[in-house]
C-alpha positions as CSV (number, residue, x, y, z in Angstrom):
1,M,-14.5,15.3,-15.1
2,F,-12.5,12.3,-13.9
3,D,-14.4,12.5,-10.6
4,Q,-17.7,12.7,-12.3
5,I,-17.3,9.9,-14.4
6,M,-15.7,7.5,-11.1
7,T,-19.3,8.6,-9.4
8,T,-20.8,7.5,-12.0
9,I,-19.7,4.7,-12.8
10,S,-20.2,3.7,-8.7
11,F,-23.5,4.5,-9.0
12,H,-24.1,1.8,-11.5
13,T,-21.6,-0.5,-10.6
14,V,-22.3,-0.6,-6.7
15,L,-23.8,-3.7,-6.2
16,N,-22.3,-6.3,-8.4
17,S,-18.6,-7.2,-7.8
18,P,-16.2,-5.8,-7.8
19,A,-17.6,-2.8,-6.9
20,F,-16.6,1.1,-7.7
21,L,-17.1,3.3,-4.6
22,N,-16.2,7.1,-5.0
23,K,-17.0,9.8,-2.0
24,T,-19.2,7.4,0.2
25,L,-20.3,8.7,3.6
26,C,-19.9,6.8,6.3
27,R,-20.3,6.7,9.9
28,T,-17.6,5.8,12.1
29,R,-18.3,3.2,15.3
30,S,-16.1,1.9,17.4
31,N,-14.7,-1.5,16.9
32,P,-12.5,-4.1,19.7
33,S,-9.1,-4.3,18.5
34,S,-7.3,-7.0,17.2
35,N,-4.1,-7.6,15.8
36,E,-3.0,-6.6,12.0
37,A,-2.5,-9.3,9.5
38,G,0.1,-9.5,6.7
39,N,0.5,-12.9,4.7
40,P,-2.2,-15.3,5.0
41,P,-1.8,-17.1,8.5
42,E,-2.0,-20.4,9.1
43,S,-5.4,-22.5,8.7
44,K,-5.9,-22.2,12.0
45,K,-5.6,-19.5,12.6
46,I,-7.7,-18.5,8.6
47,M,-11.0,-20.3,10.7
48,G,-10.4,-18.1,13.4
49,S,-10.2,-15.1,11.7
50,V,-13.2,-16.4,9.7
51,A,-15.7,-16.6,12.1
52,A,-14.7,-13.2,13.7
53,V,-15.3,-11.7,10.5
54,V,-18.6,-13.2,10.0
55,R,-19.9,-12.5,13.2
56,C,-18.9,-8.7,12.8
57,Q,-20.6,-8.0,9.1
58,A,-23.2,-5.7,8.5
59,P,-26.8,-7.7,7.6
60,N,-26.8,-5.1,4.1
61,S,-23.4,-5.3,3.0
62,L,-22.8,-4.5,-0.2
63,L,-20.6,-7.9,-1.1
64,T,-21.2,-11.0,0.6
65,Q,-18.3,-13.4,-0.4
66,E,-15.5,-14.6,2.4
67,N,-12.8,-13.2,0.5
68,T,-13.9,-9.4,-0.1
69,V,-10.9,-7.2,-0.5
70,G,-11.6,-3.0,1.0
71,I,-9.4,-0.8,-0.7
72,L,-8.6,2.4,0.7
73,G,-7.9,5.1,-1.5
74,G,-5.2,7.4,-0.3
75,V,-3.9,10.9,-1.8
76,S,-3.8,9.5,-5.8
77,V,-6.5,8.2,-7.1
78,F,-4.4,7.2,-10.4
79,S,-2.2,5.0,-7.7
80,T,-5.3,3.1,-6.4
81,L,-6.3,3.0,-10.4
82,I,-2.6,0.8,-11.0
83,F,-3.4,-1.6,-8.0
84,L,-6.5,-2.2,-8.6
85,E,-5.1,-3.0,-12.1
86,K,-2.7,-4.9,-11.0
87,L,-5.1,-7.0,-8.3
88,V,-7.7,-7.1,-11.4
89,W,-4.9,-8.7,-14.2
90,W,-3.0,-11.0,-12.1
91,S,-6.3,-12.8,-9.5
92,T,-7.4,-13.3,-13.7
93,R,-4.7,-14.0,-15.8
94,H,-5.1,-18.0,-15.4
95,G,-8.4,-17.9,-16.5
96,E,-10.2,-17.2,-12.8
97,D,-13.1,-15.5,-11.8
98,C,-11.4,-11.3,-10.3
99,I,-11.5,-11.6,-6.3
100,P,-14.5,-9.4,-5.5
101,F,-13.8,-6.2,-4.4
102,V,-15.1,-2.6,-2.7
103,V,-13.3,0.7,-3.1
104,C,-13.5,3.8,-1.5
105,S,-11.7,7.1,-2.9
106,D,-11.9,10.7,-1.8
107,P,-10.3,13.5,-3.5
108,T,-10.8,15.8,-0.7
109,I,-7.8,14.4,1.6
110,K,-5.7,15.2,-1.4
111,R,-6.3,19.0,-1.1
112,E,-6.0,18.8,2.1
113,L,-2.9,16.8,2.8
114,L,-0.6,18.2,0.4
115,P,-0.3,21.7,0.0
116,S,1.7,21.2,3.7
117,I,4.7,19.0,1.9
118,S,4.4,18.9,-1.6
119,S,6.4,21.9,-2.5
120,P,10.6,21.0,-2.6
121,F,10.6,24.1,-0.7
122,F,8.9,21.9,2.6
123,L,11.8,18.8,2.0
124,K,14.7,21.4,1.4
125,E,13.9,22.3,5.0
126,K,16.7,20.9,7.1
127,N,14.5,20.5,9.8
128,A,11.5,19.4,8.3
129,Q,9.3,16.6,9.1
130,F,6.7,14.8,7.9
131,P,3.5,16.1,9.3
132,L,2.1,12.6,11.2
133,S,-0.8,14.7,13.3
134,H,-3.3,15.2,10.6
135,G,-5.8,14.9,12.6
136,P,-9.2,15.4,10.4
137,I,-7.4,13.2,7.6
138,V,-6.9,10.7,10.1
139,E,-10.3,10.8,11.1
140,K,-12.2,10.3,7.6
141,L,-9.5,7.7,6.9
142,R,-11.2,5.5,9.6
143,C,-14.8,7.3,8.2
144,K,-14.2,4.9,5.1
145,R,-12.3,1.9,6.7
146,A,-15.5,1.7,8.6
147,F,-17.6,2.4,5.2
148,L,-16.1,-0.6,3.9
149,E,-16.2,-2.8,6.7
150,Q,-20.0,-2.2,6.8
151,S,-19.7,-2.7,2.9
152,G,-18.5,-6.2,3.3
153,A,-15.2,-5.9,3.6
154,R,-13.3,-8.8,4.9
155,C,-9.5,-7.4,4.3
156,I,-8.3,-4.3,3.9
157,V,-5.5,-2.3,2.6
158,M,-3.8,1.1,1.6
159,P,-2.1,1.3,-1.9
160,C,-0.8,5.0,-1.0
161,H,2.6,5.2,0.4
162,L,1.0,8.8,2.8
163,S,-1.9,7.3,4.5
164,H,0.3,4.5,5.5
165,A,1.9,7.3,7.6
166,W,-1.2,6.9,10.1
167,H,-2.0,3.1,9.0
168,S,-1.3,2.3,13.2
169,E,-4.2,5.5,14.0
170,V,-6.0,4.1,11.1
171,S,-6.0,0.4,11.6
172,E,-6.7,0.3,15.1
173,G,-9.8,-1.2,16.7
174,C,-10.1,-2.9,13.5
175,P,-11.7,-6.2,13.8
176,L,-10.1,-7.5,10.3
177,P,-6.8,-8.1,8.4
178,F,-4.9,-4.3,7.7
179,L,-2.2,-5.2,5.7
180,H,1.0,-2.8,5.3
181,V,2.9,-2.4,3.2
182,G,5.8,-2.2,4.7
183,E,5.2,-5.4,6.6
184,C,4.5,-7.1,2.8
185,V,7.2,-5.8,1.4
186,A,9.9,-7.1,4.3
187,K,8.0,-10.4,4.4
188,E,8.3,-10.5,0.4
189,L,12.2,-10.0,0.5
190,K,12.8,-12.2,3.9
191,A,11.6,-15.2,1.9
192,A,13.8,-14.1,-0.9
193,K,16.8,-15.7,1.1
194,L,19.0,-12.9,0.0
195,R,22.6,-13.1,0.5
196,P,25.1,-10.1,1.8
197,L,27.0,-8.8,-0.8
198,E,29.6,-7.8,1.4
199,A,31.7,-10.7,3.9
200,G,30.7,-9.9,7.3
201,S,27.7,-7.7,7.1
202,N,23.9,-8.3,6.7
203,V,21.8,-8.1,3.8
204,R,21.2,-4.4,3.5
205,I,18.5,-3.1,1.7
206,G,18.2,0.7,0.0
207,V,15.2,2.8,1.0
208,L,14.5,5.4,-1.4
209,G,11.5,8.3,-1.1
210,T,10.7,11.7,-0.7
211,D,10.6,12.1,3.1
212,E,13.1,10.5,5.4
213,S,11.1,11.1,8.0
214,L,8.1,8.9,6.6
215,M,10.6,6.3,4.7
216,A,12.0,5.8,8.5
217,G,8.6,5.7,10.5
218,F,7.8,2.3,9.0
219,Y,10.1,0.9,6.6
220,R,13.5,1.1,8.6
221,E,11.0,-1.1,11.4
222,K,9.3,-3.6,9.4
223,L,12.7,-4.5,8.0
224,E,14.6,-4.6,10.5
225,T,12.2,-7.1,12.0
226,Q,13.1,-9.4,9.7
227,G,16.9,-8.9,10.2
228,L,17.6,-6.6,7.1
229,E,19.8,-4.0,7.9
230,V,18.2,-0.1,5.9
231,V,20.1,1.8,3.7
232,F,19.1,5.5,3.5
233,P,20.6,8.3,1.1
234,D,22.6,10.5,3.0
235,M,21.5,14.0,2.9
236,A,23.5,15.3,-0.1
237,T,21.7,13.1,-2.4
238,M,18.6,14.0,-0.7
239,E,19.4,17.8,-1.6
240,H,21.7,17.7,-4.6
241,I,19.5,14.1,-6.7
242,V,16.4,13.3,-5.3
243,I,14.7,17.1,-5.0
244,P,16.0,17.8,-8.3
245,A,14.2,14.7,-9.6
246,I,11.0,15.4,-7.8
247,E,11.2,18.8,-9.0
248,A,12.2,17.8,-12.6
249,L,8.7,16.1,-12.6
250,E,7.0,19.2,-11.3
251,R,7.8,20.3,-14.4
252,K,7.1,17.1,-16.8
253,D,10.9,16.8,-17.3
254,M,10.8,12.7,-17.3
255,E,14.2,12.6,-18.7
256,G,15.9,15.2,-16.2
257,A,13.8,13.2,-13.6
258,R,14.9,9.4,-14.9
259,N,18.6,10.2,-14.9
260,L,18.6,11.5,-11.7
261,M,16.4,8.5,-10.6
262,K,19.3,6.5,-12.1
263,I,21.8,7.9,-10.1
264,A,20.3,8.1,-6.9
265,V,19.5,4.4,-7.2
266,N,23.3,4.0,-8.0
267,I,24.6,5.8,-5.2
268,L,22.8,3.3,-3.0
269,L,23.8,-0.1,-4.7
270,V,27.3,1.1,-4.5
271,R,27.0,1.1,-0.3
272,A,26.8,-2.9,-1.0
273,V,22.6,-3.0,-0.9
274,N,20.7,-6.4,-2.2
275,V,17.3,-4.6,-3.9
276,V,16.3,-0.7,-3.8
277,V,12.8,-0.2,-2.6
278,L,11.6,2.9,-4.1
279,A,8.8,3.6,-1.6
280,S,7.4,6.9,-3.3
281,D,3.6,6.5,-5.9
282,E,6.0,9.8,-7.8
283,M,9.1,7.2,-8.7
284,Q,7.1,4.5,-9.8
285,G,7.2,3.8,-13.4
286,L,10.0,6.7,-14.5
287,L,12.6,3.2,-15.2
288,S,11.8,1.5,-18.0
289,R,11.5,-2.7,-17.9
290,D,14.1,-2.9,-20.1
291,D,16.0,-0.8,-17.9
292,P,18.6,-2.7,-16.0
293,L,18.6,-1.0,-12.7
294,S,14.5,-2.0,-13.0
295,K,15.3,-5.1,-11.7
296,K,17.6,-3.9,-8.9
297,C,14.0,-1.9,-7.8
298,I,10.8,-3.2,-5.9
299,N,7.5,-1.2,-6.0
300,P,6.0,-1.8,-2.5
301,M,2.3,-1.3,-4.0
302,D,3.9,-4.9,-6.3
303,A,4.1,-6.2,-2.6
304,L,1.1,-5.3,-1.1
305,A,-1.1,-6.1,-4.2
306,R,0.6,-10.5,-4.2
307,S,-0.2,-10.2,-0.4
308,T,-3.4,-9.6,-0.6
309,L,-4.1,-11.7,-3.3
310,R,-2.5,-14.7,-1.4
311,W,-4.8,-13.8,1.8
312,A,-8.2,-13.4,-0.9
313,K,-6.8,-17.3,-2.3
314,S,-6.5,-18.6,0.9
315,I,-9.8,-17.5,2.3
316,Q,-11.5,-18.7,-1.0
317,N,-9.8,-22.1,-0.7
318,L,-11.0,-22.5,2.9
319,H,-14.3,-21.5,2.3
320,T,-14.5,-24.5,-0.3
321,Q,-12.7,-27.2,1.6
322,T,-15.9,-25.9,4.7
323,S,-18.4,-26.1,1.5
324,S,-16.9,-28.9,0.9
325,L,-17.2,-30.5,4.7
326,E,-21.1,-29.6,4.9
327,Y,-22.2,-31.5,2.5
């Protein structure tokens, strides 16, 4: 029923801005390789980026605004909708127009991916590894990325942790800025100028998620690039606290999951981490906003949304300046 509702919405609003596009068909195409972009670049780099994007834009694009964002939905459609809510609310709360965006969400990705990793028994296996070699899923994501490009997107984002396991493969050859959630988090933490909690040590960032191989895959790299030390839960914490918390969520035992979550966060805080990155869509919303522990935790998708809005605002400002000079 939910998918039918989304499809109906997309049919009636596809020509408007913002637009919802669900279960769309697209064709892949080869693109020249380019570097991915995180936070808004310097003015000169932005002008070059705008020129490149304009050249590669399809002639019959649905949207033509220079700051159009393409949102590539992942495993959870609800995570995508929550991300959209943040984009809409944060971009309009001061009376401004919402940024233009186009969305592509495919529920079949969840059906193909989750059977192999969603079971707690998978997480309990000592040698379990997140299955990174999902060729068909990568190809589907690349196809939808190409659709967003053809629809007029000038920047691509994926509000899904699991999809970021293939960020490098999906973004390969993309001529547009393709934001990475780990890079967005790392840059914000670096800009916050945190101080070490222990003398003689580096700033430590805790990373808490349901799959350590996935977390180590990109959060460690992005955070360490910014000079931050990364701390993961130990095996005992994963086996006796994190996995039972996920099992409690599956049983709809929210109180049990919340209590275990608090224990896991506190264990990382005892290890002198400044903040804890909640690197799992399932963990979002477990801690209430008035819970003191929530102030020590970071939702990575918030950082991705803020970086997206900064990019859109910088492009809009540059376009306004360029237009004024032409007149």
